C-alpha positions in Angstrom: 0.0 0.0 0.0 1.4 3.5 -1.0 1.6 6.3 1.6 -0.3 8.4 -0.7 -3.3 6.1 -0.6 -3.1 6.1 3.3 -3.2 9.9 3.4 -6.8 10.0 1.9 -8.4 7.9 4.6 -10.7 9.3 7.1 -11.7 7.3 10.3 -12.5 7.8 13.8 -9.4 8.2 15.6 -8.1 7.7 19.4 -5.8 9.9 21.0 -2.8 8.2 22.7 0.6 9.4 24.1 3.6 7.3 23.3 7.1 7.5 24.5 9.8 7.2 21.8 13.5 6.8 22.1 15.4 9.8 20.7 17.1 7.8 18.0 13.7 6.4 17.0 12.2 10.0 16.7 15.1 11.2 14.6 14.8 8.2 12.3 11.0 8.6 11.9 11.5 12.3 11.5 13.9 12.0 8.6 11.4 9.3 6.9 8.6 11.7 7.4 10.4 14.4 5.7 11.1 12.3 2.7 7.3 12.0 2.3 6.7 15.8 3.1 4.7 14.9 6.2 4.7 15.7 9.7 6.2 13.1 12.2 2.7 12.6 13.8 1.1 11.9 10.5 3.8 9.5 9.3 3.7 7.6 12.6 -0.1 7.3 12.3 0.0 6.1 8.8 2.7 3.7 9.6 0.8 2.2 12.6 -2.3 1.8 10.4 -0.3 0.1 7.6 1.3 -2.3 10.1 -2.0 -3.0 11.8 -3.7 -3.9 8.4 -0.8 -6.2 7.4 -1.1 -8.1 10.8 -4.8 -8.3 10.2 -4.1 -9.8 6.8 -1.8 -12.4 8.3 -4.6 -13.3 11.1 -7.3 -13.8 8.3 -4.8 -15.9 6.3 -4.1 -18.0 9.3 -7.9 -18.4 10.1 -8.5 -19.4 6.4 -6.5 -22.6 7.1 -9.1 -23.8 9.7 -11.5 -26.3 8.3 -14.5 -24.6 9.9 -13.5 -21.3 7.9 -14.0 -23.0 4.7 -17.6 -23.8 5.5 -20.0 -21.6 3.6 -22.5 -19.5 5.6 -26.1 -20.2 5.2 -28.2 -17.4 4.0 -29.6 -16.5 7.6 -25.9 -16.6 8.9 -24.8 -14.2 6.1 -27.5 -11.8 6.9 -26.9 -11.8 10.4 -22.9 -11.3 9.6 -23.9 -8.4 7.3 -26.2 -6.8 10.0 -23.4 -7.0 12.5 -20.7 -5.3 10.2 -23.2 -2.5 9.4 -23.3 -1.6 13.2 -19.7 -1.0 13.5 
């Protein structure tokens, strides 16, 4: 996924304070400058991307479970769809 694609997303956000080592801050700041971004925006985008990659790994692992290969009934599919719409 490209950084430019991540810039255009709008989602509900939570505010969290984090502690960084000075070396980490300096390295991330230099990377952010390369993309013309603030350090804060860059960290947010990279964390979002990392979380998406981990989610993909989890989904791939779950797809290897035999129960995950069973198709949902129409009723189960509708219930699942309703639940997703409430998020």
